[in-house]
N, C-alpha and C positions, 0 to 999 in steps of 0.2 A: 504493500500499499503506500504510494507516493514516494518510492525508492529514489526516482531521479530528483524530486524536489529535496528530498533529505539529504542526499549526496550533496548537490549544490550548496544548500546551507551550511554543511559541515566544511565544505572547501573554503567557503566565504569566512566562517569563524575562525578556521586554521590559519587562513592567510593573515588575519589581524592578529592572532595570537604570537604567530611566528616573528613578528617585527619588534624590535627592541624598543622603537618610538613611532608613533603614528601621527598622521597629520590630518586635518579636516578633509583634504583631498583624498586620503588613504578611505575615511569613511564614506565619503561621496562614491568613490570607486567601488567599494563594496556593496553599497545600496544600489548601484547600477546593475551589479551582478544579480542581486537579490531580484531587481525588477524584472531582468531578463528571465530568470527562473521562474517567477510566477507568471509571467506571461506565456512560457513555453508549457506552463502546467495548465493553460487554458483558463486563467483567472480572468474575470472581467476587467478590461482596461482602466476604467474610474476606479475600481476596488484596488488595483495594483498602485495606481498614481497616489490614491489617498493614503494606502498603507505605508508606501515608501517615504511619502512626505513626512507623515505623522512620526515615523522611527527617526527619521534624520533630525526633525526639531528636537525630539527627546534626545538623542545622542549628543547633539551638541550641548543641550541644556544640562545633561548629566556629566558633561566633562570626559567623554570617553577618551578624548585625546591625552587627558592627563592621568588617566586611570592606568594602573600598573598590570589589570589584567582586560585589556580592551576587547578581546574576543568573548570573554565571559559576560562582559556587561553589555555587549551589543546582543549576544543571545538572549539575555534576560530582557532587553527591550523589545525584540522581535517576537519573543514569546508573549509578552504583555500585550502586544498589538495583534498578534494571531488570536488570543483568546477573546480580545475586543471586537475583532472583525466577526467571529464565529458565534460570540455568545452577547448576552447572558441567555441561558435556555432552562426552562422549566419544562422537564420531561413528564411531569405528573399528569395523569388522566383524572379529570374531576368527575367523580360519579354522582349521579343524581339518586335522590330518594323521594319517593318511591321509584324502582327501575322501571323498566330497563334503561340504562344509558345507551344512546344511539351513536354509532361512530361509522362516518361515512367515508369510505375508502374510493378515491379516485385516481385516474392515471391513463396513460396512453398505452395501447397494446405494447408487449413487448419490455414494459419496465419492471415486470415482475410482479403486479398488483395482486394478483389472485394468491399466489405464493406468500406474499407479505400478508395477506389477510390471515392465512394460516399460522403464520409465525407471530403475529400479533395475539391470534386467539391462544396459542400456545403460552406466550408470555404472560397473559393475563391470568390462566389457569394456574401458572407457577405462583402468582400473586394472590391465589385464593379466591378468584372470581370464576363464574359460570356462565362463559360466553356462548352465543349462538351465531352461525354464519348465515348470511341470507344470499341466495344466488340471484342477483338482480341484474347481471350481464347476459342479457337474453338473446343477443345475436351473433356475437363471436362464436364460431364453430367448437363446440363441445366445451365451452366456458363453464356451463352448469355442471356438467360431469366432472371436470377438472376440480372444481370447488368440492364435489362431493368427495372425491379421493383425497383431497387434502384434509377435509373435516375428518374423514375415517383415519389418516395418518396422524393426526394430533388428538384425536380423542374427543372432538367437539362436534355436536350434532349441526346438520346443515338444513335449513328450509329452502325447498326450491318448488317451482310450480311448472313442469314441463308443458303444459297447455299454453303456457305464455311464449314459449320460445319461436322464434320465427327467423326467416334469413335476414339479411342485412338490408334495412330499409324497409321491412314488412312488419316490424314490431308494432302491435296495437298501441295507440296513443294512451298512455296512463297504465301500461302493462307493468312497467317497472315500479311505478308507485304502488301498486296493487300488491306485487309480490313483496315489497319492502314492509308495506302495513300489516299485510298477512303474517310475516315473520315476526314483527314486534307482538303481534297478538299471541303467536305461539310460545314466544319467550316468556310472556306473561304467565300463559298457562303452564309452562313447564318450570316456572321458577327460575328462569335464567335472568342474570342482572345485567348483562352487556349484549347488544347485538351489533355484529360488525356487517355492515352492508357492502357487499362487493359490486359496485356499479359498473356501468358500461364503459368500455374503452374503444379508442379508434387508433389507426394508423397515425392521425393526424387530428388537430383541432378543427372541429366544424361547428356550424350551427346546430345540426341535429343532435350531436354529442352534448353541447351545452345546454340546449333546450331541455334534453331528457334529465340532465344532472339538475339543472335549475328547479325544474319542476318538482323532482325527488326532496330537494332542499327545502322547497316552498310549503310542500304539503305535510312533510314528516319531522321539519325543524331539527335535525340530528344536533347533537349536544357538542360533536368534534368533528371537523372536516379534515382528513388528512389526504394529502398529495403524494403519491409513489413516484418517484422519478429514478431513472436509470443515470447513475453518477457518470458512467461511461460516455454519455452523450455530452458532456461538458456544458457549454454555454446554451445548448438547445434545450437542456432539461431547464435551466434558470428562466429562459424565455418562456417555455410552457407554463412554469410556475406562475410567471407574470400573468399570462393570459387566463389561467385557471382562477387565479386570485381575485381577478377583475370581475368575474361572474359569480364566484361563490363566497368569497371572503374566508379564506383557509384558516385554520388553528395551527397547522404545522406541515413539516416536509418530512418523509421518510426517504432516504436516499439508498438505493439498492446497489448491490455489484461493486461494493467498495473494496472487496478483495480482490478484484480483477483490474480495478482503475489504479493505474501508476501516475495520474497527474493530480487530480484532485481539485481541477477548476470549479467544479460544480458547487463543492461542498465549501470552498473558500469564498465563493461569490454569492450564494443562495440567500444568506440572512440579510446583506447589505442592498442587494438589488431587488428582492422580494419584500423585505420588511418581515418575513415569516421565518420562525426558527426552524432549525432541522431538529426534529423530535428523536428520531430512532435512525440507525444505520443498518443496513442488511450487509452482512460480512460473509456470507457463505450460502451454500445451497441447502444446508439442513434446517430443519424447523426451529432449533434453538438457537440459529445464526442471527439473532435480532438483538441489538445492543441500545441501549439508551444512550443519546448521545452527550457526551461531556466536553466542552470545549477545551478545558484545561489539558484533559487527557490526550485529546487529539493534537494540541499545540506540541506537547512534549514528544508524541511519537513523530510528527514531522520535524523535529529539530534532533532526533534521534536520541531522545533523552529517556525512551521508554515511557511506560506507563504502569507503575507499581498498582494503583488501585484496580485498575481492570484485571491485572494479574490476580491480586487476591480475590476479587469476585469469581474469576474463572474456577481458581482453586476450590474455593467455597462450594460451588455448584458441583465440581467434580469428585471432590475428595470424601470418602467414607469417614465419617466423624469417629467412630469407634476405632477404626484402623489408625487413624491419625493420632488419637490419644495412645493406642499401643505402641505406635511407632515413637512417640515422645519419651514414653517410660524405656523404651530399648534404647534412645539416644543418650539418656542420662545415665544408663547403666553402662554404655559402650558396647552393647551386644548386638549390634546391626549385623544381620545376615545377608547372603546373597537372595535368599527367599524374600527378604524385607526390600532388598534392593531392586529386584524384578516387580514385585507387588507396586512399589513407589513408581517404577517406569510405567507401569499399566495405568494407574490412576492418572499421571502426568498426560498421558496418550489420550484420555478422555477429554482434556481441556481444549482440544482441536489440533490443526496443523501446527508442527513444532517449530516450523521457521516463524510463524507469526507470533507464537508464544515467546520465543527467544528475545523477540524485538521489544516485547514488553518490559524486559529486564534493562535497566539503564546500562549503556555501554555494550551490551551484546550485539544490537544490531549493526554497530561499527566492526566489532570483532568478527562478525560472520562475514561481512564485506571484504575485510582484510584477510581473512582465510579461504576467500572465494567460495563458500558455500553456496550451495543453490537449494531452491525449494524442493524438499522432499528427501533431502541427504541424511537428516537426522532420522527421519521414518525408517529409511534402509538401514542404517546403522542399527536401530533398535530391533529390527527383525532378525539382524545377524547376530544380535546379542541373545535374542530369545532362543534362536536355533543352538547356540551355543549352551545356553542355560539348560535347554531341555535334553542336551546330550549329557548332562550330569547326572551322576546318582543322588539319592536322596541326602546320603552322608555328606557328599561334596558340597552340595548347596547350603547345608546347615553349618559345615566347617570348611571355608575355602582353603584353609592352611594345609588341607590333605592332598591339594592338587598340585603335586609334583610333576617333574618332566614327563614321565611316563604316562601318566594320566591325561596331561594336556594334549599329548599326541593323538590318543584314544578320542578325547572330546573333540578335537580338530576333525578327525575323520569322521565322527558322527554329524557333525554339524556342516561339514563340506567346507571348510575354511583352514587357512594356513596356521600353524602353531603360533606363529607370531602375534595373530589376532586373539587367540587366547590369552596370552601374556597381556596385551593390552586392555582386554576385558577385565581380567584379575586386577590390573593395576587401577582401572577405573573404578571398581568397585572399591578397592582398598583407600583411594583418595576419597571417595563419598563417604565410606565408614570413617575416617578419620575427621572428616568435616563434621558429620552427624555428632560425633563424640566431642568435638570441640564446642560446637554450637550447644549441645546438651549440657556442658559445663559451663557455659557461661552464667555470668551474673547479668544484673539490669544492665550496667554499663557497658557490658561486652556486647550484649545485643543491640544497644542504642548506637555503638559504634558499626555495628555491623549494619545496621539499617541506613545510617549516613553513607557509608560505602557504597551501598547498593544505589542510593539515590545520586551518588557521583559516578557510578558505574565503575568504579575503583576496588574491585573485589580481590584483585590480585595481591594488594597491599595488605589485604587482611587474611592472607592464606586460602583463600577461595580457589577453586579451579583455576589454574593460569598462573599461581604463585605458590611458594613453600607455605607447609601448614606453620601455624605459631603456636606455641604452647600456651595452654590457658589455665589460670586459676580461678576459684570460686568467684573472685570479685569482677572478672573480666579478663582482657587480653594482657598478656605480658609483653613488654618490648622485646624484639628480636635483639639478640647479643650481636654487638659489633666486635667481629674476630679480629679486626685490622686496628682496633683501638689499642693504644699502648696501655698496660697495666701501670696503675699508680704504684709508685715507690714508696 
């Protein structure tokens, strides 16, 4: 997501940090590069101009030129302005009493509207609600059947009326309103507290489409109207949003296909150009791949700073609480086994594609770029690790110290890998075990330092993967000994 933009920003900040002394012209040159990067990302021209002008004014006012860390200060100013451009956002859905709360979903064909209806329904179920989906897209071929399948997959009932379906241009006037009204009555009868209306879409905006949507809006007065936009369509998506809003007065936008979009123009332009907030992001094909939009987290990711809060939320959703507590006890005792290691890997895998997860950890995105890691590389390695693990005996999994050279050759043959890979796998496990033991033995101050290091992306300095382990004591980290330091006489 936004890799090209992230890399360009990183180059700009690195260029400023690498200078012993910078001038106002250096800052202006940096902002010219930022302007070019944003325009290449298909961000609206006026948004780009206002953005760079605002950062430039603040940069001079903050005396970046006199700063000892101009790169870091510029990153902070750019971060603040990115948050300002995309926010503020209130992602809450306000529910009415008595229900049901009516949410009208709009969008052009191909934007992912029907799938997003299913994602939103699943999201609401996870929040303790009981939604019902209404199939009001009556003329797109198989639209009603698609929503039925979506409803079945997310475990949410769908109201539909096949007698109202007709070819393009032949749907009876008022048919969509009738389906939506009947769906609301069905929701009341079934005790459903939310109705999600999957309304008509077109390949382009036309009078018939807007007439139908305006009629549904006028007759049923939905409590929220969301427009689903394909983020990959860039400025076209923003222009569509303006046209829809002029007719319907939208409450928010949902941008889909963010996992495929490498530019980000629609996301960075939408709020400023339309005046409407981005409420949710579609970040994958699965029905749980809908995220509440946080400008702060997105700004951090664009600047390669990771997003710890999203990482924590994903982990909370994926990890088994009982297993987590059991692992905590083992960490404190230092009895972390290969079985625990692979169980942990399995739970991490539930969080989603590992390339995306790694980029949520501060500093890891840049590390992956430096190592030239491609999307899917981590998953491939995890499959090989599973094959190696499956080739071990129960005793070897419980006590890896048993795995001497002869056993490693046998395991390698069983897994179809070289013996060297077995050695690397065991070493990775041992490093992970040592880290778990270190974290388990930390006091409050040690864990506080760890969090600070994570926020800076500086895990190596604290003995995390990529740096030597540091011995700990109960109160926190001990300083590493300087072996070159002369002894006091």
